[in-house]
VEXDREN-2710 file (C-alpha; in Angstrom, 1 decimal):
% VEXDREN-2710
k/r/px/py/pz
1/UNK/103.6/-4.6/-105.9
2/UNK/103.5/-7.8/-106.9
3/UNK/100.1/-8.3/-108.0
4/UNK/99.9/-9.5/-111.8
5/UNK/96.8/-8.6/-114.0
6/UNK/95.8/-11.0/-115.8
7/UNK/95.1/-9.2/-119.3
8/UNK/92.2/-9.8/-121.6
9/UNK/95.1/-11.6/-123.6
10/UNK/95.5/-15.3/-122.0
11/UNK/92.3/-14.7/-119.8
12/UNK/89.2/-17.2/-120.6
13/UNK/91.2/-19.0/-124.0
14/UNK/91.8/-22.9/-124.2
15/UNK/93.6/-24.4/-126.9
16/UNK/90.5/-26.0/-128.6
17/UNK/92.5/-29.8/-129.3
18/UNK/95.3/-29.8/-126.1
19/UNK/92.6/-27.9/-123.4
20/UNK/95.5/-26.2/-121.9
21/UNK/94.9/-22.7/-121.1
22/UNK/97.2/-20.7/-123.2
23/UNK/99.3/-16.8/-122.9
24/UNK/98.8/-15.2/-126.5
25/UNK/103.0/-15.0/-126.3
26/UNK/105.5/-16.9/-125.4
27/UNK/108.4/-15.7/-123.3
28/UNK/110.4/-15.1/-126.2
29/UNK/107.7/-13.1/-127.0
30/UNK/106.4/-15.3/-130.2
31/UNK/102.9/-15.4/-130.8
32/UNK/101.5/-18.7/-129.3
33/UNK/99.1/-19.1/-131.0
34/UNK/98.6/-20.4/-134.9
35/UNK/96.3/-20.7/-137.6
36/UNK/95.2/-24.5/-138.9
37/UNK/93.5/-25.2/-141.7
38/UNK/91.5/-28.2/-142.2
39/UNK/93.7/-30.3/-144.0
40/UNK/96.2/-30.0/-141.0
41/UNK/94.5/-31.7/-138.7
42/UNK/92.5/-34.1/-140.6
43/UNK/93.1/-36.2/-144.2
44/UNK/91.6/-35.1/-146.9
45/UNK/90.3/-38.3/-147.6
46/UNK/86.1/-38.2/-148.0
47/UNK/85.7/-40.8/-145.1
48/UNK/87.9/-39.5/-143.0
49/UNK/85.9/-35.5/-143.6
50/UNK/82.5/-37.0/-143.4
51/UNK/83.3/-38.6/-140.4
52/UNK/84.7/-35.5/-139.0
53/UNK/81.8/-33.4/-140.4
54/UNK/80.2/-35.1/-137.9
55/UNK/82.0/-33.8/-134.8
56/UNK/83.0/-29.8/-136.3
57/UNK/82.4/-27.7/-138.4
58/UNK/85.6/-28.0/-140.4
59/UNK/86.8/-25.1/-140.6
60/UNK/90.0/-23.0/-139.8
61/UNK/91.2/-22.8/-136.4
62/UNK/93.1/-21.2/-134.3
63/UNK/95.6/-23.3/-132.1
64/UNK/98.6/-22.6/-129.6
65/UNK/101.9/-22.9/-131.0
66/UNK/102.6/-26.8/-129.3
67/UNK/99.5/-28.4/-131.6
68/UNK/100.3/-26.2/-134.7
69/UNK/103.5/-27.8/-134.9
70/UNK/102.8/-31.7/-134.4
71/UNK/98.9/-31.7/-135.0
72/UNK/99.9/-32.0/-138.8
73/UNK/103.0/-34.6/-138.1
74/UNK/100.5/-36.5/-136.5
75/UNK/97.7/-37.0/-138.5
76/UNK/98.4/-39.8/-141.0
77/UNK/100.8/-41.4/-138.6
78/UNK/100.3/-45.1/-138.9
79/UNK/99.5/-46.5/-135.6
80/UNK/98.6/-50.4/-133.9
81/UNK/95.3/-50.6/-132.8
82/UNK/94.1/-50.1/-129.3
83/UNK/96.0/-52.2/-126.9
84/UNK/98.3/-53.7/-129.2
85/UNK/101.4/-51.0/-127.7
86/UNK/105.2/-51.8/-129.9
87/UNK/104.0/-55.3/-132.1
88/UNK/104.2/-53.4/-135.4
89/UNK/107.8/-51.6/-135.5
90/UNK/109.8/-52.7/-138.4
91/UNK/109.8/-55.2/-141.6
92/UNK/106.8/-55.4/-143.6
93/UNK/102.8/-53.6/-142.1
94/UNK/100.1/-55.6/-140.9
95/UNK/96.9/-55.9/-141.8
96/UNK/95.1/-54.6/-138.7
97/UNK/97.9/-51.5/-139.0
98/UNK/95.2/-48.1/-138.9
99/UNK/95.8/-44.3/-139.3
100/UNK/95.4/-41.0/-137.8
101/UNK/92.2/-39.7/-139.9
102/UNK/91.8/-36.7/-137.6
103/UNK/92.8/-34.4/-134.4
104/UNK/89.8/-32.9/-134.1
105/UNK/89.8/-29.2/-132.3
106/UNK/86.4/-30.4/-130.0
107/UNK/88.7/-30.0/-126.8
108/UNK/86.7/-28.2/-123.8
109/UNK/88.4/-27.1/-120.4
110/UNK/87.1/-30.9/-119.5
111/UNK/89.0/-32.5/-122.5
112/UNK/91.3/-32.6/-125.1
113/UNK/90.4/-32.6/-128.7
114/UNK/89.4/-35.8/-130.4
115/UNK/91.3/-38.6/-132.4
116/UNK/90.1/-40.4/-134.8
117/UNK/91.7/-43.5/-136.0
118/UNK/90.8/-45.6/-139.2
119/UNK/90.7/-48.6/-140.7
120/UNK/90.3/-51.1/-143.8
121/UNK/89.5/-55.1/-143.5
122/UNK/89.4/-54.9/-146.9
123/UNK/86.2/-54.6/-147.5
124/UNK/86.1/-50.9/-147.6
125/UNK/87.3/-48.1/-144.8
126/UNK/85.8/-47.8/-141.5
127/UNK/86.3/-46.2/-137.9
128/UNK/88.4/-47.8/-136.0
129/UNK/88.1/-45.7/-132.6
130/UNK/87.6/-42.4/-131.2
131/UNK/89.6/-41.3/-128.4
132/UNK/90.5/-38.2/-126.8
133/UNK/94.2/-36.4/-127.7
134/UNK/95.2/-37.1/-123.5
135/UNK/94.9/-40.1/-123.5
136/UNK/96.7/-41.5/-126.8
137/UNK/99.7/-43.3/-126.2
138/UNK/102.9/-42.7/-128.9
139/UNK/103.3/-46.3/-128.3
140/UNK/100.5/-46.6/-130.6
141/UNK/102.7/-45.9/-133.5
142/UNK/103.9/-47.9/-136.0
143/UNK/106.7/-47.2/-139.1
144/UNK/106.7/-50.2/-141.0
145/UNK/109.4/-50.6/-143.6
146/UNK/107.0/-52.0/-146.0
147/UNK/103.0/-52.0/-147.0
148/UNK/103.2/-55.7/-146.2
149/UNK/99.8/-57.0/-145.6
150/UNK/98.9/-53.7/-144.8
151/UNK/95.3/-52.2/-147.2
152/UNK/96.0/-50.4/-149.9
153/UNK/93.3/-47.7/-148.6
154/UNK/95.3/-47.4/-145.5
155/UNK/98.6/-47.5/-147.3
156/UNK/98.2/-45.3/-149.8
157/UNK/96.5/-42.4/-147.3
158/UNK/99.7/-42.1/-145.4
159/UNK/101.9/-42.0/-148.0
160/UNK/99.7/-39.0/-149.2
161/UNK/100.4/-37.7/-146.1
162/UNK/103.8/-38.3/-146.6
163/UNK/103.7/-36.4/-149.3
164/UNK/101.7/-33.8/-148.0
165/UNK/104.2/-32.9/-145.2
166/UNK/107.3/-32.1/-147.3
167/UNK/104.9/-30.1/-149.8
168/UNK/104.3/-28.5/-146.5
169/UNK/107.3/-27.9/-145.0
170/UNK/109.0/-26.5/-147.7
171/UNK/106.2/-24.0/-148.5
172/UNK/106.6/-23.4/-144.9
173/UNK/110.2/-22.7/-144.5
174/UNK/111.9/-26.0/-143.5
175/UNK/108.7/-25.0/-140.2
END
């Protein structure tokens, strides 16, 4: 008595974004897995998708419930460059503001998914940084009240993502 047999529904499955082992069911009996499509975890911009495709096959993926709820909301967020946490928190945006272009499901037992940060110095978009999801700090998130000096490419992606999130939430009943 007291021995619990691990069933095939939990053995050896790790979420491909957070890298944590996740049981098939939550304590309330709800399924602890959900599907994300490419538009959920990467912006549909050609620059972003080209970079994503160099790292993974961009296709539907099954993730844990927590990642399924948070990844789509985090993708498309504006961030300050690494090392400048909390610098752009209101008013007009700064030229160095970047956007989270994707959070790729590349996790392994030793590493979480891959975040792709994009910027535009006024000469066109570029991949500014790659970082493991687990290393990301929320102090980099920013929400300027207006575009300010943020380049049109970054600002337009940001606005398009906000529109996408609104449509996505309305289509899925506000969840």
